[in-house]
N, CA, C and O atoms as a printed pandas DataFrame, in Angstrom:
     atom_number atom_name residue_name chain_id  residue_number  x_coord  y_coord  z_coord
0              1         N          MET        A               1  -37.222  148.506  139.718
1              2        CA          MET        A               1  -38.450  147.842  139.320
2              3         C          MET        A               1  -38.193  146.363  139.014
3              4         O          MET        A               1  -38.922  145.489  139.483
4              5         N          LYS        A               2  -37.139  146.092  138.215
5              6        CA          LYS        A               2  -36.824  144.702  137.883
6              7         C          LYS        A               2  -36.490  143.905  139.143
7              8         O          LYS        A               2  -36.870  142.740  139.260
8              9         N          ALA        A               3  -35.789  144.522  140.075
9             10        CA          ALA        A               3  -35.424  143.835  141.316
10            11         C          ALA        A               3  -36.667  143.500  142.129
11            12         O          ALA        A               3  -36.746  142.432  142.738
12            13         N          ALA        A               4  -37.632  144.402  142.141
13            14        CA          ALA        A               4  -38.869  144.162  142.893
14            15         C          ALA        A               4  -39.661  143.013  142.271
15            16         O          ALA        A               4  -40.186  142.161  142.989
16            17         N          VAL        A               5  -39.750  142.986  140.956
17            18        CA          VAL        A               5  -40.461  141.909  140.265
18            19         C          VAL        A               5  -39.748  140.580  140.512
19            20         O          VAL        A               5  -40.392  139.566  140.778
20            21         N          ALA        A               6  -38.434  140.591  140.424
21            22        CA          ALA        A               6  -37.661  139.375  140.664
22            23         C          ALA        A               6  -37.875  138.874  142.093
23            24         O          ALA        A               6  -37.976  137.668  142.321
24            25         N          ALA        A               7  -37.943  139.786  143.040
25            26        CA          ALA        A               7  -38.160  139.394  144.436
26            27         C          ALA        A               7  -39.540  138.769  144.612
27            28         O          ALA        A               7  -39.678  137.766  145.311
28            29         N          VAL        A               8  -40.558  139.349  143.988
29            30        CA          VAL        A               8  -41.914  138.813  144.086
30            31         C          VAL        A               8  -41.979  137.423  143.444
31            32         O          VAL        A               8  -42.572  136.505  144.009
32            33         N          VAL        A               9  -41.378  137.273  142.278
33            34        CA          VAL        A               9  -41.358  135.978  141.594
34            35         C          VAL        A               9  -40.626  134.949  142.451
35            36         O          VAL        A               9  -41.078  133.811  142.579
36            37         N          SER        A              10  -39.511  135.338  143.030
37            38        CA          SER        A              10  -38.743  134.425  143.867
38            39         C          SER        A              10  -39.558  133.967  145.076
39            40         O          SER        A              10  -39.540  132.788  145.427
40            41         N          ILE        A              11  -40.265  134.888  145.706
41            42        CA          ILE        A              11  -41.103  134.551  146.860
42            43         C          ILE        A              11  -42.234  133.621  146.427
43            44         O          ILE        A              11  -42.536  132.651  147.123
44            45         N          ALA        A              12  -42.859  133.906  145.289
45            46        CA          ALA        A              12  -43.961  133.076  144.803
46            47         C          ALA        A              12  -43.480  131.654  144.513
47            48         O          ALA        A              12  -44.142  130.689  144.895
48            49         N          VAL        A              13  -42.346  131.519  143.848
49            50        CA          VAL        A              13  -41.805  130.206  143.528
50            51         C          VAL        A              13  -41.455  129.454  144.812
51            52         O          VAL        A              13  -41.763  128.269  144.942
52            53         N          SER        A              14  -40.817  130.137  145.755
53            54        CA          SER        A              14  -40.457  129.514  147.028
54            55         C          SER        A              14  -41.693  129.032  147.773
55            56         O          SER        A              14  -41.685  127.949  148.358
56            57         N          THR        A              15  -42.751  129.828  147.755
57            58        CA          THR        A              15  -43.994  129.460  148.432
58            59         C          THR        A              15  -44.616  128.225  147.788
59            60         O          THR        A              15  -45.070  127.317  148.484
60            61         N          LEU        A              16  -44.636  128.197  146.465
61            62        CA          LEU        A              16  -45.197  127.043  145.756
62            63         C          LEU        A              16  -44.388  125.781  146.024
63            64         O          LEU        A              16  -44.959  124.715  146.250
64            65         N          LEU        A              17  -43.084  125.892  146.000
65            66        CA          LEU        A              17  -42.240  124.726  146.251
66            67         C          LEU        A              17  -42.390  124.221  147.679
67            68         O          LEU        A              17  -42.375  123.012  147.913
68            69         N          ALA        A              18  -42.535  125.121  148.623
69            70        CA          ALA        A              18  -42.690  124.718  150.020
70            71         C          ALA        A              18  -44.039  124.041  150.243
71            72         O          ALA        A              18  -44.149  123.145  151.080
72            73         N          ALA        A              19  -45.056  124.456  149.509
73            74        CA          ALA        A              19  -46.394  123.899  149.685
74            75         C          ALA        A              19  -46.554  122.542  149.012
75            76         O          ALA        A              19  -47.372  121.731  149.445
76            77         N          ALA        A              20  -45.787  122.289  147.967
77            78        CA          ALA        A              20  -45.915  121.030  147.227
78            79         C          ALA        A              20  -45.150  119.922  147.930
79            80         O          ALA        A              20  -44.061  120.160  148.451
80            81         N          PRO        A              21  -45.706  118.709  147.953
81            82        CA          PRO        A              21  -44.958  117.599  148.552
82            83         C          PRO        A              21  -43.718  117.299  147.732
83            84         O          PRO        A              21  -43.743  117.399  146.505
84            85         N          ALA        A              22  -42.634  116.932  148.398
85            86        CA          ALA        A              22  -41.376  116.656  147.707
86            87         C          ALA        A              22  -41.538  115.491  146.745
87            88         O          ALA        A              22  -40.982  115.503  145.647
88            89         N          HIS        A              23  -42.295  114.490  147.158
89            90        CA          HIS        A              23  -42.487  113.322  146.305
90            91         C          HIS        A              23  -43.817  112.689  146.693
91            92         O          HIS        A              23  -43.921  112.027  147.726
92            93         N          ALA        A              24  -44.812  112.893  145.877
93            94        CA          ALA        A              24  -46.134  112.340  146.182
94            95         C          ALA        A              24  -46.067  110.818  146.085
95            96         O          ALA        A              24  -45.559  110.270  145.106
96            97         N          ALA        A              25  -46.576  110.154  147.093
97            98        CA          ALA        A              25  -46.542  108.685  147.118
98            99         C          ALA        A              25  -47.580  108.107  146.160
99           100         O          ALA        A              25  -48.672  108.650  145.989
100          101         N          LEU        A              26  -47.211  107.010  145.554
101          102        CA          LEU        A              26  -48.144  106.291  144.690
102          103         C          LEU        A              26  -49.192  105.594  145.544
103          104         O          LEU        A              26  -48.913  105.215  146.681
104          105         N          ASP        A              27  -50.387  105.423  145.011
105          106        CA          ASP        A              27  -51.338  104.536  145.678
106          107         C          ASP        A              27  -51.111  103.141  145.087
107          108         O          ASP        A              27  -50.374  102.995  144.112
108          109         N          ASN        A              28  -51.735  102.122  145.670
109          110        CA          ASN        A              28  -51.488  100.748  145.236
110          111         C          ASN        A              28  -51.833  100.527  143.766
111          112         O          ASN        A              28  -51.091   99.847  143.058
112          113         N          ALA        A              29  -52.935  101.083  143.301
113          114        CA          ALA        A              29  -53.339  100.885  141.906
114          115         C          ALA        A              29  -52.319  101.498  140.950
115          116         O          ALA        A              29  -51.956  100.882  139.947
116          117         N          ALA        A              30  -51.860  102.698  141.256
117          118        CA          ALA        A              30  -50.866  103.364  140.401
118          119         C          ALA        A              30  -49.538  102.610  140.433
119          120         O          ALA        A              30  -48.862  102.488  139.412
120          121         N          ALA        A              31  -49.170  102.108  141.606
121          122        CA          ALA        A              31  -47.921  101.347  141.730
122          123         C          ALA        A              31  -47.998  100.049  140.926
123          124         O          ALA        A              31  -47.049   99.693  140.228
124          125         N          GLU        A              32  -49.110   99.354  141.021
125          126        CA          GLU        A              32  -49.260   98.111  140.261
126          127         C          GLU        A              32  -49.240   98.382  138.761
127          128         O          GLU        A              32  -48.679   97.595  137.998
128          129         N          ALA        A              33  -49.842   99.481  138.334
129          130        CA          ALA        A              33  -49.813   99.846  136.911
130          131         C          ALA        A              33  -48.376  100.136  136.471
131          132         O          ALA        A              33  -47.963   99.744  135.380
132          133         N          LEU        A              34  -47.627  100.818  137.320
133          134        CA          LEU        A              34  -46.232  101.130  137.012
134          135         C          LEU        A              34  -45.396   99.845  136.969
135          136         O          LEU        A              34  -44.527   99.700  136.109
136          137         N          MET        A              35  -45.656   98.917  137.891
137          138        CA          MET        A              35  -44.960   97.627  137.895
138          139         C          MET        A              35  -45.178   96.886  136.576
139          140         O          MET        A              35  -44.245   96.310  136.018
140          141         N          LYS        A              36  -46.404   96.906  136.089
141          142        CA          LYS        A              36  -46.729   96.214  134.840
142          143         C          LYS        A              36  -46.112   96.939  133.647
143          144         O          LYS        A              36  -45.546   96.311  132.752
144          145         N          LYS        A              37  -46.226   98.252  133.643
145          146        CA          LYS        A              37  -45.700   99.058  132.536
146          147         C          LYS        A              37  -44.201   98.856  132.368
147          148         O          LYS        A              37  -43.713   98.717  131.246
148          149         N          ASP        A              38  -43.477   98.839  133.469
149          150        CA          ASP        A              38  -42.019   98.761  133.409
150          151         C          ASP        A              38  -41.490   97.328  133.460
151          152         O          ASP        A              38  -40.276   97.122  133.448
152          153         N          GLY        A              39  -42.382   96.334  133.518
153          154        CA          GLY        A              39  -41.963   94.938  133.470
154          155         C          GLY        A              39  -41.583   94.324  134.815
155          156         O          GLY        A              39  -41.175   93.164  134.866
156          157         N          CYS        A              40  -41.706   95.070  135.885
157          158        CA          CYS        A              40  -41.316   94.568  137.213
158          159         C          CYS        A              40  -42.182   93.398  137.657
159          160         O          CYS        A              40  -41.705   92.491  138.338
160          161         N          ALA        A              41  -43.454   93.419  137.273
161          162        CA          ALA        A              41  -44.399   92.393  137.712
162          163         C          ALA        A              41  -44.068   91.010  137.148
163          164         O          ALA        A              41  -44.613   90.010  137.617
164          165         N          ALA        A              42  -43.197   90.937  136.162
165          166        CA          ALA        A              42  -42.797   89.632  135.625
166          167         C          ALA        A              42  -41.983   88.840  136.653
167          168         O          ALA        A              42  -42.001   87.610  136.645
168          169         N          CYS        A              43  -41.281   89.535  137.522
169          170        CA          CYS        A              43  -40.399   88.864  138.491
170          171         C          CYS        A              43  -40.748   89.151  139.946
171          172         O          CYS        A              43  -40.293   88.440  140.842
172          173         N          HIS        A              44  -41.546   90.179  140.192
173          174        CA          HIS        A              44  -41.863   90.585  141.567
174          175         C          HIS        A              44  -43.364   90.708  141.767
175          176         O          HIS        A              44  -44.116   91.001  140.837
176          177         N          SER        A              45  -43.778   90.476  143.003
177          178        CA          SER        A              45  -45.148   90.747  143.400
178          179         C          SER        A              45  -45.081   91.479  144.730
179          180         O          SER        A              45  -44.019   91.563  145.347
180          181         N          ILE        A              46  -46.187   91.995  145.159
181          182        CA          ILE        A              46  -46.204   92.755  146.396
182          183         C          ILE        A              46  -45.963   91.851  147.598
183          184         O          ILE        A              46  -45.184   92.191  148.488
184          185         N          ASP        A              47  -46.633   90.698  147.626
185          186        CA          ASP        A              47  -46.607   89.909  148.856
186          187         C          ASP        A              47  -46.128   88.469  148.709
187          188         O          ASP        A              47  -46.218   87.697  149.664
188          189         N          LYS        A              48  -45.619   88.089  147.533
189          190        CA          LYS        A              48  -45.064   86.742  147.403
190          191         C          LYS        A              48  -43.881   86.736  146.444
191          192         O          LYS        A              48  -43.821   87.512  145.490
192          193         N          LYS        A              49  -42.947   85.840  146.726
193          194        CA          LYS        A              49  -41.761   85.698  145.878
194          195         C          LYS        A              49  -42.186   85.091  144.545
195          196         O          LYS        A              49  -42.956   84.132  144.507
196          197         N          ILE        A              50  -41.688   85.648  143.472
197          198        CA          ILE        A              50  -41.869   85.048  142.144
198          199         C          ILE        A              50  -40.457   84.602  141.733
199          200         O          ILE        A              50  -40.003   83.536  142.151
200          201         N          VAL        A              51  -39.774   85.393  140.933
201          202        CA          VAL        A              51  -38.361   85.144  140.642
202          203         C          VAL        A              51  -37.522   85.924  141.651
203          204         O          VAL        A              51  -36.560   85.413  142.224
204          205         N          GLY        A              52  -37.922   87.175  141.845
205          206        CA          GLY        A              52  -37.270   88.024  142.837
206          207         C          GLY        A              52  -38.118   88.100  144.088
207          208         O          GLY        A              52  -39.215   87.545  144.137
208          209         N          PRO        A              53  -37.614   88.782  145.092
209          210        CA          PRO        A              53  -38.322   88.846  146.374
210          211         C          PRO        A              53  -39.634   89.617  146.278
211          212         O          PRO        A              53  -39.826   90.451  145.392
212          213         N          ALA        A              54  -40.534   89.314  147.218
213          214        CA          ALA        A              54  -41.764   90.099  147.348
214          215         C          ALA        A              54  -41.382   91.495  147.806
215          216         O          ALA        A              54  -40.420   91.671  148.553
216          217         N          TYR        A              55  -42.123   92.465  147.364
217          218        CA          TYR        A              55  -41.805   93.849  147.740
218          219         C          TYR        A              55  -41.925   94.090  149.240
219          220         O          TYR        A              55  -41.205   94.929  149.781
220          221         N          VAL        A              56  -42.821   93.373  149.928
221          222        CA          VAL        A              56  -42.902   93.547  151.383
222          223         C          VAL        A              56  -41.611   93.071  152.045
223          224         O          VAL        A              56  -41.210   93.614  153.075
224          225         N          GLU        A              57  -40.956   92.064  151.466
225          226        CA          GLU        A              57  -39.668   91.591  151.998
226          227         C          GLU        A              57  -38.573   92.632  151.769
227          228         O          GLU        A              57  -37.724   92.853  152.632
228          229         N          VAL        A              58  -38.602   93.261  150.610
229          230        CA          VAL        A              58  -37.628   94.323  150.315
230          231         C          VAL        A              58  -37.800   95.466  151.317
231          232         O          VAL        A              58  -36.826   95.976  151.870
232          233         N          ALA        A              59  -39.054   95.856  151.539
233          234        CA          ALA        A              59  -39.325   96.947  152.490
234          235         C          ALA        A              59  -38.826   96.588  153.883
235          236         O          ALA        A              59  -38.243   97.425  154.572
236          237         N          ALA        A              60  -39.054   95.349  154.298
237          238        CA          ALA        A              60  -38.611   94.920  155.633
238          239         C          ALA        A              60  -37.081   94.930  155.731
239          240         O          ALA        A              60  -36.525   95.361  156.741
240          241         N          LYS        A              61  -36.416   94.465  154.700
241          242        CA          LYS        A              61  -34.947   94.392  154.709
242          243         C          LYS        A              61  -34.317   95.781  154.797
243          244         O          LYS        A              61  -33.293   95.953  155.458
244          245         N          TYR        A              62  -34.912   96.761  154.145
245          246        CA          TYR        A              62  -34.317   98.095  154.083
246          247         C          TYR        A              62  -34.964   99.092  155.040
247          248         O          TYR        A              62  -34.670  100.286  154.985
248          249         N          LYS        A              63  -35.835   98.614  155.909
249          250        CA          LYS        A              63  -36.502   99.479  156.882
250          251         C          LYS        A              63  -35.449  100.210  157.727
251          252         O          LYS        A              63  -34.528   99.595  158.263
252          253         N          GLY        A              64  -35.603  101.505  157.830
253          254        CA          GLY        A              64  -34.689  102.304  158.638
254          255         C          GLY        A              64  -33.411  102.725  157.924
255          256         O          GLY        A              64  -32.619  103.481  158.485
256          257         N          ASP        A              65  -33.195  102.256  156.709
257          258        CA          ASP        A              65  -32.001  102.631  155.947
258          259         C          ASP        A              65  -32.276  103.946  155.231
259          260         O          ASP        A              65  -33.055  103.992  154.279
260          261         N          LYS        A              66  -31.640  105.003  155.687
261          262        CA          LYS        A              66  -31.915  106.330  155.118
262          263         C          LYS        A              66  -31.463  106.456  153.662
263          264         O          LYS        A              66  -31.916  107.350  152.947
264          265         N          ASP        A              67  -30.589  105.580  153.227
265          266        CA          ASP        A              67  -30.104  105.616  151.846
266          267         C          ASP        A              67  -30.800  104.594  150.943
267          268         O          ASP        A              67  -30.383  104.374  149.806
268          269         N          ALA        A              68  -31.860  103.973  151.459
269          270        CA          ALA        A              68  -32.509  102.877  150.727
270          271         C          ALA        A              68  -33.053  103.304  149.370
271          272         O          ALA        A              68  -32.906  102.563  148.399
272          273         N          VAL        A              69  -33.671  104.465  149.274
273          274        CA          VAL        A              69  -34.247  104.876  147.981
274          275         C          VAL        A              69  -33.149  104.965  146.931
275          276         O          VAL        A              69  -33.306  104.449  145.824
276          277         N          ALA        A              70  -32.054  105.607  147.265
277          278        CA          ALA        A              70  -30.951  105.744  146.301
278          279         C          ALA        A              70  -30.335  104.383  145.971
279          280         O          ALA        A              70  -30.081  104.088  144.803
280          281         N          LYS        A              71  -30.094  103.552  146.987
281          282        CA          LYS        A              71  -29.494  102.223  146.765
282          283         C          LYS        A              71  -30.373  101.367  145.863
283          284         O          LYS        A              71  -29.900  100.778  144.892
284          285         N          LEU        A              72  -31.666  101.307  146.200
285          286        CA          LEU        A              72  -32.564  100.426  145.456
286          287         C          LEU        A              72  -32.854  100.953  144.054
287          288         O          LEU        A              72  -32.993  100.169  143.116
288          289         N          THR        A              73  -32.944  102.260  143.904
289          290        CA          THR        A              73  -33.144  102.834  142.567
290          291         C          THR        A              73  -31.959  102.472  141.678
291          292         O          THR        A              73  -32.138  102.136  140.507
292          293         N          LYS        A              74  -30.761  102.541  142.227
293          294        CA          LYS        A              74  -29.562  102.167  141.470
294          295         C          LYS        A              74  -29.617  100.680  141.095
295          296         O          LYS        A              74  -29.256  100.313  139.977
296          297         N          LYS        A              75  -30.066   99.824  142.020
297          298        CA          LYS        A              75  -30.166   98.392  141.732
298          299         C          LYS        A              75  -31.194   98.127  140.628
299          300         O          LYS        A              75  -30.983   97.265  139.775
300          301         N          VAL        A              76  -32.303   98.868  140.647
301          302        CA          VAL        A              76  -33.316   98.715  139.590
302          303         C          VAL        A              76  -32.699   99.071  138.244
303          304         O          VAL        A              76  -32.868   98.340  137.268
304          305         N          LYS        A              77  -31.997  100.173  138.191
305          306        CA          LYS        A              77  -31.437  100.646  136.924
306          307         C          LYS        A              77  -30.248   99.795  136.455
307          308         O          LYS        A              77  -30.151   99.463  135.274
308          309         N          ASP        A              78  -29.340   99.443  137.386
309          310        CA          ASP        A              78  -28.082   98.787  137.015
310          311         C          ASP        A              78  -28.104   97.271  137.137
311          312         O          ASP        A              78  -27.214   96.600  136.616
312          313         N          GLY        A              79  -29.109   96.717  137.821
313          314        CA          GLY        A              79  -29.140   95.294  138.096
314          315         C          GLY        A              79  -28.424   94.989  139.404
315          316         O          GLY        A              79  -27.824   95.870  140.020
316          317         N          SER        A              80  -28.495   93.732  139.818
317          318        CA          SER        A              80  -27.946   93.358  141.106
318          319         C          SER        A              80  -27.731   91.852  141.146
319          320         O          SER        A              80  -28.444   91.104  140.477
320          321         N          THR        A              81  -26.753   91.404  141.925
321          322        CA          THR        A              81  -26.532   89.970  142.106
322          323         C          THR        A              81  -26.222   89.663  143.564
323          324         O          THR        A              81  -25.591   90.458  144.260
324          325         N          GLY        A              82  -26.674   88.496  144.016
325          326        CA          GLY        A              82  -26.303   87.995  145.314
326          327         C          GLY        A              82  -27.032   88.531  146.520
327          328         O          GLY        A              82  -26.824   88.027  147.624
328          329         N          VAL        A              83  -27.870   89.522  146.363
329          330        CA          VAL        A              83  -28.552   90.106  147.515
330          331         C          VAL        A              83  -29.663   89.190  148.013
331          332         O          VAL        A              83  -29.852   89.037  149.219
332          333         N          TRP        A              84  -30.396   88.583  147.086
333          334        CA          TRP        A              84  -31.536   87.725  147.437
334          335         C          TRP        A              84  -31.335   86.291  146.979
335          336         O          TRP        A              84  -32.307   85.554  146.815
336          337         N          GLY        A              85  -30.104   85.887  146.772
337          338        CA          GLY        A              85  -29.826   84.537  146.327
338          339         C          GLY        A              85  -29.059   84.536  145.018
339          340         O          GLY        A              85  -28.559   85.577  144.592
340          341         N          PRO        A              86  -28.962   83.383  144.375
341          342        CA          PRO        A              86  -28.102   83.257  143.197
342          343         C          PRO        A              86  -28.679   83.837  141.897
343          344         O          PRO        A              86  -27.933   84.055  140.942
344          345         N          ILE        A              87  -29.972   84.086  141.848
345          346        CA          ILE        A              87  -30.567   84.590  140.604
346          347         C          ILE        A              87  -30.357   86.096  140.531
347          348         O          ILE        A              87  -30.839   86.827  141.396
348          349         N          PRO        A              88  -29.642   86.572  139.509
349          350        CA          PRO        A              88  -29.394   88.012  139.408
350          351         C          PRO        A              88  -30.621   88.777  138.919
351          352         O          PRO        A              88  -31.471   88.229  138.217
352          353         N          MET        A              89  -30.698   90.027  139.295
353          354        CA          MET        A              89  -31.712   90.911  138.729
354          355         C          MET        A              89  -31.033   91.644  137.571
355          356         O          MET        A              89  -30.033   92.332  137.774
356          357         N          PRO        A              90  -31.568   91.501  136.373
357          358        CA          PRO        A              90  -30.935   92.170  135.229
358          359         C          PRO        A              90  -31.114   93.683  135.308
359          360         O          PRO        A              90  -32.030   94.170  135.972
360          361         N          PRO        A              91  -30.249   94.418  134.639
361          362        CA          PRO        A              91  -30.415   95.869  134.603
362          363         C          PRO        A              91  -31.711   96.249  133.894
363          364         O          PRO        A              91  -32.172   95.558  132.985
364          365         N          ASN        A              92  -32.273   97.342  134.324
365          366        CA          ASN        A              92  -33.510   97.857  133.726
366          367         C          ASN        A              92  -33.266   99.275  133.229
367          368         O          ASN        A              92  -33.894  100.228  133.690
368          369         N          ALA        A              93  -32.352   99.395  132.288
369          370        CA          ALA        A              93  -31.950  100.714  131.789
370          371         C          ALA        A              93  -33.099  101.459  131.119
371          372         O          ALA        A              93  -33.097  102.689  131.088
372          373         N          ALA        A              94  -34.079  100.736  130.582
373          374        CA          ALA        A              94  -35.193  101.387  129.892
374          375         C          ALA        A              94  -36.191  102.013  130.873
375          376         O          ALA        A              94  -37.005  102.848  130.477
376          377         N          VAL        A              95  -36.134  101.620  132.138
377          378        CA          VAL        A              95  -37.017  102.203  133.143
378          379         C          VAL        A              95  -36.486  103.595  133.476
379          380         O          VAL        A              95  -35.306  103.758  133.783
380          381         N          SER        A              96  -37.354  104.584  133.415
381          382        CA          SER        A              96  -36.891  105.950  133.686
382          383         C          SER        A              96  -36.465  106.090  135.136
383          384         O          SER        A              96  -36.940  105.359  136.006
384          385         N          GLN        A              97  -35.580  107.016  135.388
385          386        CA          GLN        A              97  -35.124  107.307  136.744
386          387         C          GLN        A              97  -36.319  107.678  137.619
387          388         O          GLN        A              97  -36.409  107.251  138.771
388          389         N          ALA        A              98  -37.236  108.473  137.069
389          390        CA          ALA        A              98  -38.421  108.907  137.828
390          391         C          ALA        A              98  -39.292  107.711  138.198
391          392         O          ALA        A              98  -39.736  107.601  139.341
392          393         N          ASP        A              99  -39.542  106.815  137.242
393          394        CA          ASP        A              99  -40.346  105.619  137.534
394          395         C          ASP        A              99  -39.677  104.755  138.596
395          396         O          ASP        A              99  -40.333  104.297  139.532
396          397         N          ALA        A             100  -38.383  104.534  138.455
397          398        CA          ALA        A             100  -37.659  103.694  139.413
398          399         C          ALA        A             100  -37.718  104.293  140.812
399          400         O          ALA        A             100  -37.975  103.584  141.785
400          401         N          THR        A             101  -37.482  105.580  140.913
401          402        CA          THR        A             101  -37.507  106.255  142.211
402          403         C          THR        A             101  -38.904  106.219  142.810
403          404         O          THR        A             101  -39.067  105.966  144.004
404          405         N          GLU        A             102  -39.901  106.471  141.991
405          406        CA          GLU        A             102  -41.279  106.477  142.471
406          407         C          GLU        A             102  -41.695  105.093  142.975
407          408         O          GLU        A             102  -42.315  104.972  144.031
408          409         N          LEU        A             103  -41.354  104.060  142.217
409          410        CA          LEU        A             103  -41.722  102.706  142.610
410          411         C          LEU        A             103  -40.969  102.269  143.872
411          412         O          LEU        A             103  -41.563  101.674  144.772
412          413         N          VAL        A             104  -39.682  102.558  143.939
413          414        CA          VAL        A             104  -38.896  102.202  145.126
414          415         C          VAL        A             104  -39.435  102.930  146.357
415          416         O          VAL        A             104  -39.546  102.335  147.429
416          417         N          THR        A             105  -39.763  104.191  146.211
417          418        CA          THR        A             105  -40.315  104.957  147.337
418          419         C          THR        A             105  -41.593  104.303  147.838
419          420         O          THR        A             105  -41.807  104.198  149.046
420          421         N          TRP        A             106  -42.436  103.867  146.925
421          422        CA          TRP        A             106  -43.673  103.182  147.293
422          423         C          TRP        A             106  -43.383  101.841  147.963
423          424         O          TRP        A             106  -43.978  101.517  148.990
424          425         N          ILE        A             107  -42.471  101.063  147.384
425          426        CA          ILE        A             107  -42.128   99.753  147.950
426          427         C          ILE        A             107  -41.721   99.893  149.406
427          428         O          ILE        A             107  -42.110   99.078  150.243
428          429         N          LEU        A             108  -40.948  100.910  149.711
429          430        CA          LEU        A             108  -40.450  101.089  151.069
430          431         C          LEU        A             108  -41.536  101.456  152.062
431          432         O          LEU        A             108  -41.287  101.457  153.267
432          433         N          THR        A             109  -42.738  101.767  151.587
433          434        CA          THR        A             109  -43.855  102.054  152.495
434          435         C          THR        A             109  -44.626  100.792  152.871
435          436         O          THR        A             109  -45.455  100.819  153.780
436          437         N          LEU        A             110  -44.357   99.681  152.173
437          438        CA          LEU        A             110  -45.121   98.460  152.390
438          439         C          LEU        A             110  -44.751   97.783  153.713
439          440         O          LEU        A             110  -43.614   97.863  154.179
440          441         N          LYS        A             111  -45.734   97.125  154.291
441          442        CA          LYS        A             111  -45.523   96.394  155.545
442          443         C          LYS        A             111  -46.047   94.976  155.377
443          444         O          LYS        A             111  -47.018   94.736  154.660
444          445         N          LYS        A             112  -45.393   94.051  156.044
445          446        CA          LYS        A             112  -45.809   92.627  156.009
446          447         C          LYS        A             112  -47.144   92.452  156.661
447          448         O          LYS        A             112  -47.656   91.335  156.729
């Protein structure tokens, strides 16, 4: 009996996980709110350079890079130097891993 219940639960969980998107994409309004909440908008904008590059430029630079989400999420969290010029991007340790990943995933969908 326990094995049958466990099998049904396992099938139900598998079905739910298969039906749910792995990572729901942000819409522009949600992404902009996240940028403001986490302080990204102080140095970045979607379509123009402020202190750091425009997000459309980031998307263009990493287009086709299958490891871009992981690379860029790490740069958001740990900071970065020399990629876009002499001004370093400071670490953003207070930004949650989920927020960083979600925002980077959205950035990579942008087009010039």
